[in-house]
MINU-642224 format. One record per residue (C-alpha): residue in one letter; x, y, z. Coordinates in nm, 4 decimals. Layout:
["A" [X Y Z]];
...
END
This chain:
["Y" [1.7318 7.6131 1.6382]];
["T" [1.7165 7.2935 1.4200]];
["E" [1.7563 7.4947 1.0780]];
["A" [2.1351 7.4997 1.0854]];
["W" [2.1793 7.1479 1.1943]];
["D" [1.9381 7.0533 0.8946]];
["A" [2.1298 7.2508 0.6589]];
["D" [2.4530 7.0848 0.7634]];
["K" [2.3196 6.7210 0.7464]];
["K" [2.2670 6.8151 0.3603]];
["S" [2.6151 6.9383 0.3011]];
["I" [2.8092 6.6179 0.4088]];
["H" [3.1171 6.5368 0.1876]];
["V" [3.2959 6.2126 0.2060]];
["M" [3.6504 6.1917 0.0656]];
["P" [3.6969 5.9339 -0.2196]];
["D" [4.0325 5.8070 -0.0975]];
["T" [3.9187 5.6957 0.2487]];
["P" [3.9540 5.3372 0.3355]];
["D" [3.6054 5.2411 0.3642]];
["I" [3.5231 5.3869 -0.0189]];
["L" [3.8107 5.2326 -0.1381]];
["L" [3.7174 4.8835 0.0460]];
["A" [3.3501 4.9275 -0.1070]];
["K" [3.5003 4.9772 -0.4495]];
["A" [3.7056 4.6691 -0.4252]];
["N" [3.4327 4.4535 -0.3209]];
["A" [3.1833 4.5989 -0.5770]];
["A" [3.4605 4.4940 -0.8384]];
["N" [3.5003 4.1443 -0.6883]];
["V" [3.1107 4.0778 -0.6922]];
["S" [3.0377 4.2279 -1.0150]];
["H" [2.8920 3.9918 -1.2928]];
["K" [2.9900 4.1987 -1.5734]];
["H" [3.3597 4.2403 -1.4647]];
["Y" [3.3621 3.8518 -1.4098]];
["Q" [3.2551 3.7967 -1.7531]];
["K" [3.4505 4.0857 -1.9314]];
["A" [3.7234 3.8738 -2.0588]];
["W" [3.4819 3.6072 -2.1724]];
["D" [3.2760 3.8628 -2.3675]];
["E" [3.6027 4.0037 -2.5215]];
["A" [3.6859 3.6575 -2.6464]];
["K" [3.3663 3.5797 -2.7837]];
["A" [3.3851 3.9233 -3.0029]];
["K" [3.6889 3.8244 -3.1480]];
["S" [3.6950 3.5866 -3.4423]];
["Y" [3.8556 3.2193 -3.4308]];
["D" [4.0291 3.0208 -3.6784]];
["L" [3.9670 2.6491 -3.6798]];
["R" [4.1487 2.4581 -3.9628]];
["A" [4.0281 2.1521 -4.1136]];
["D" [4.3692 1.9486 -3.9876]];
["A" [4.3220 2.0485 -3.6345]];
["I" [4.3355 1.7709 -3.3731]];
["P" [3.9760 1.8012 -3.2478]];
["I" [3.8322 1.7977 -3.6177]];
["K" [4.0279 1.4711 -3.6798]];
["Q" [3.9180 1.3103 -3.3709]];
["A" [3.5538 1.4020 -3.4280]];
["K" [3.5819 1.2562 -3.7822]];
["A" [3.7589 0.9264 -3.6597]];
["S" [3.4834 0.8770 -3.3794]];
["R" [3.1977 0.9491 -3.6342]];
["D" [3.3701 0.6863 -3.8644]];
["I" [3.4066 0.4291 -3.5999]];
["A" [3.0443 0.4673 -3.4926]];
["S" [2.8866 0.4802 -3.8256]];
["E" [2.7069 0.1565 -3.9198]];
["Y" [2.8066 0.1863 -4.2513]];
["K" [3.1615 0.1977 -4.1934]];
["Y" [3.1474 -0.1144 -3.9357]];
["K" [2.9814 -0.3327 -4.1607]];
["E" [3.1872 -0.2200 -4.5010]];
["T" [3.4579 -0.4544 -4.4535]];
["H" [3.2022 -0.7379 -4.4030]];
["E" [3.0143 -0.6465 -4.7107]];
["K" [3.3157 -0.6512 -4.9185]];
["Q" [3.3883 -1.0008 -4.8242]];
["K" [3.0643 -1.1661 -4.9199]];
["G" [3.0747 -1.3989 -5.2056]];
["H" [3.4570 -1.4056 -5.1764]];
["Y" [3.4918 -1.7661 -4.9632]];
["I" [3.8010 -1.9638 -5.0909]];
["G" [3.8540 -2.3404 -5.0983]];
["C" [3.4731 -2.4396 -5.0524]];
["P" [3.2367 -2.5321 -5.3060]];
["S" [2.9202 -2.4131 -5.0954]];
["A" [2.8426 -2.2413 -4.7954]];
["K" [2.7546 -2.5602 -4.5966]];
["E" [3.0856 -2.6931 -4.6597]];
["D" [3.2505 -2.3937 -4.4927]];
["P" [3.3909 -2.5071 -4.1742]];
["K" [3.3376 -2.1743 -4.0035]];
["L" [2.9594 -2.1990 -4.1186]];
["A" [2.9201 -2.5323 -4.0091]];
["W" [3.0863 -2.4779 -3.6792]];
["A" [2.8369 -2.1772 -3.6104]];
["A" [2.5310 -2.3982 -3.6859]];
["R" [2.6711 -2.6630 -3.4636]];
["A" [2.7117 -2.4142 -3.1660]];
["M" [2.3568 -2.2846 -3.2473]];
["A" [2.2061 -2.6007 -3.2419]];
["L" [2.3733 -2.6913 -2.9045]];
["Q" [2.2337 -2.3526 -2.7608]];
["N" [1.8975 -2.4456 -2.8779]];
["D" [1.6615 -2.5413 -2.5764]];
["R" [1.4169 -2.7310 -2.7937]];
["L" [1.6673 -2.9535 -2.9357]];
["Y" [1.8572 -3.0032 -2.6114]];
["K" [1.5289 -3.1345 -2.4425]];
["K" [1.3954 -3.3242 -2.7564]];
["A" [1.5235 -3.6672 -2.6483]];
["Y" [1.4087 -3.6254 -2.3208]];
["N" [1.0638 -3.5228 -2.4368]];
["D" [1.0377 -3.8197 -2.6422]];
["S" [1.1572 -4.0617 -2.4010]];
["K" [0.8674 -3.9244 -2.1092]];
["T" [0.5880 -4.1032 -2.3434]];
["Q" [0.7574 -4.4194 -2.3536]];
["I" [0.7684 -4.4930 -1.9878]];
["H" [0.6078 -4.8365 -1.8740]];
["I" [0.5563 -4.9219 -1.5179]];
["P" [0.4057 -5.2621 -1.4124]];
["V" [0.1110 -5.2628 -1.1910]];
["D" [0.2723 -5.4769 -0.9270]];
["A" [0.5876 -5.2643 -0.8907]];
["L" [0.6643 -5.1863 -0.5445]];
["S" [0.6691 -4.7646 -0.5961]];
["V" [0.2761 -4.8374 -0.7477]];
["Q" [0.1798 -5.0478 -0.4221]];
["A" [0.3363 -4.8152 -0.2030]];
["A" [0.1597 -4.5179 -0.3656]];
["K" [-0.1684 -4.6688 -0.3462]];
["E" [-0.1423 -4.7641 0.0049]];
["C" [-0.0057 -4.4156 0.0792]];
["Q" [-0.3503 -4.3028 -0.1058]];
["T" [-0.5471 -4.5200 0.0978]];
["L" [-0.4145 -4.3831 0.4278]];
["V" [-0.4772 -3.9986 0.3223]];
["S" [-0.8058 -4.0614 0.1569]];
["D" [-1.0981 -3.8872 0.3545]];
["I" [-1.3580 -4.1385 0.2510]];
["D" [-1.1850 -4.4527 0.4293]];
["Y" [-1.0603 -4.2260 0.7143]];
["R" [-1.4140 -4.1342 0.7949]];
["Q" [-1.6964 -4.4102 0.8913]];
["Y" [-2.0164 -4.2603 0.9440]];
["L" [-2.2020 -4.4240 1.2235]];
["H" [-2.5574 -4.5540 1.2081]];
["Q" [-2.8521 -4.2910 1.2089]];
["W" [-3.0166 -4.4113 1.5248]];
["T" [-3.4043 -4.3011 1.5803]];
["C" [-3.5769 -4.2866 1.9393]];
["L" [-3.9020 -4.3191 2.0121]];
["P" [-4.0761 -3.9924 2.1861]];
["D" [-4.1780 -4.1854 2.4836]];
["Q" [-3.8526 -4.3091 2.5953]];
["N" [-3.6950 -4.2268 2.9114]];
["D" [-3.3934 -4.0677 2.7387]];
["V" [-3.5819 -3.8458 2.5153]];
["I" [-3.8046 -3.7453 2.8109]];
["H" [-3.4864 -3.6522 3.0312]];
["A" [-3.3432 -3.4690 2.7567]];
["R" [-3.6439 -3.2488 2.6872]];
["Q" [-3.6736 -3.1688 3.0741]];
["A" [-3.2944 -3.0999 3.0881]];
["Y" [-3.3426 -2.8610 2.7660]];
["D" [-3.6322 -2.6885 2.9349]];
["L" [-3.4220 -2.6346 3.2431]];
["Q" [-3.1454 -2.4948 3.0320]];
["S" [-3.3896 -2.2871 2.8136]];
["D" [-3.3909 -1.9124 2.8871]];
["A" [-3.6930 -1.8738 2.7252]];
["V" [-3.8787 -2.1219 2.9574]];
["Y" [-3.6814 -1.9894 3.2466]];
["K" [-3.8034 -1.6149 3.1804]];
["S" [-4.1568 -1.7254 3.0508]];
["D" [-4.3197 -1.6319 3.3932]];
["L" [-4.1544 -1.2927 3.4377]];
["E" [-4.2666 -1.2207 3.0621]];
["W" [-4.6080 -1.3020 3.1565]];
["L" [-4.6148 -1.0862 3.4692]];
["R" [-4.4476 -0.7967 3.2811]];
["G" [-4.6704 -0.4939 3.2865]];
["I" [-4.9645 -0.6331 3.5007]];
["G" [-4.8396 -0.4910 3.8405]];
["W" [-5.1228 -0.4601 4.0938]];
["L" [-5.1460 -0.3630 4.4309]];
["P" [-5.4545 -0.3142 4.6887]];
["N" [-5.5899 -0.0033 4.8254]];
["D" [-5.5085 -0.0759 5.1745]];
["S" [-5.1570 -0.2021 5.1202]];
["P" [-4.8588 -0.0237 5.3178]];
["E" [-4.7064 0.1224 4.9970]];
["I" [-5.0393 0.2898 4.8654]];
["K" [-5.0819 0.4327 5.2340]];
["R" [-4.7364 0.5547 5.2611]];
["V" [-4.7640 0.7134 4.9213]];
["K" [-5.0884 0.8842 5.0494]];
["N" [-4.9318 1.0252 5.3487]];
["A" [-4.6215 1.1648 5.1571]];
["Q" [-4.8703 1.3552 4.9264]];
["D" [-5.0614 1.4901 5.2179]];
["L" [-4.7293 1.6149 5.3825]];
["L" [-4.6130 1.7429 5.0712]];
["S" [-4.9267 1.9081 4.9320]];
["D" [-4.9301 2.2794 4.9625]];
["N" [-5.3072 2.2881 4.9807]];
["V" [-5.3169 2.0884 5.3284]];
["Y" [-5.0105 2.2799 5.4491]];
["R" [-5.1238 2.6544 5.3625]];
["T" [-5.4929 2.7259 5.4484]];
["P" [-5.6631 2.9452 5.1804]];
["I" [-5.7506 3.2982 5.3195]];
["D" [-6.0862 3.3047 5.1484]];
["S" [-6.2034 2.9792 5.3511]];
["V" [-6.1486 3.1625 5.6781]];
["K" [-6.4347 3.3931 5.8065]];
["Y" [-6.3626 3.6944 5.9848]];
["T" [-6.5135 4.0279 6.0489]];
["S" [-6.3730 4.4074 6.0371]];
["V" [-6.3539 4.6009 6.3836]];
["V" [-6.5562 4.8978 6.3756]];
["D" [-6.3433 5.0934 6.5979]];
END
């Protein structure tokens, strides 16, 4: 029954000029990496001619000459030793001005006079600032601020000492609980006390031996007839 249908499924032919086939081919060409770089690959395969007087070559050479340290210092090296109008380098105005500017920018030379003057300061002993500093030091001194009282001693039989000991004993937790610690673990009850009798009666009520009479303790005889 399905033989003809299975054979028909294998013999399907799509026309190559249908809109779907044409659209698929166009999309394949658009997304193809090979077609995208085709022109670039063809340009790379061709030979190129770059002359020495081309503008990029001249620009690269000029940039190299400008960045070169030798070219940068070539004029300075040529001018060395050609100072005109000065018998020595110290008398040259430019060099003297440069040395003066360097001395002004030097922090050690700038503070030299100040450091020398710091060691030559003399303040009289009775100056107001010195007296005020001494008074301030006395006010903030911990030794003068704290005056320790006399270490009093009390006899053991004085009323104050006895009263203090009694107050300490009343507030002491160890003394307060000393009787409890002594009685702990030594509880005792007489045999005829209500608690003992109540426990015995409860045991008798809950005892299975008293509640249930054992069968072997009952005397019986079998009936002959």
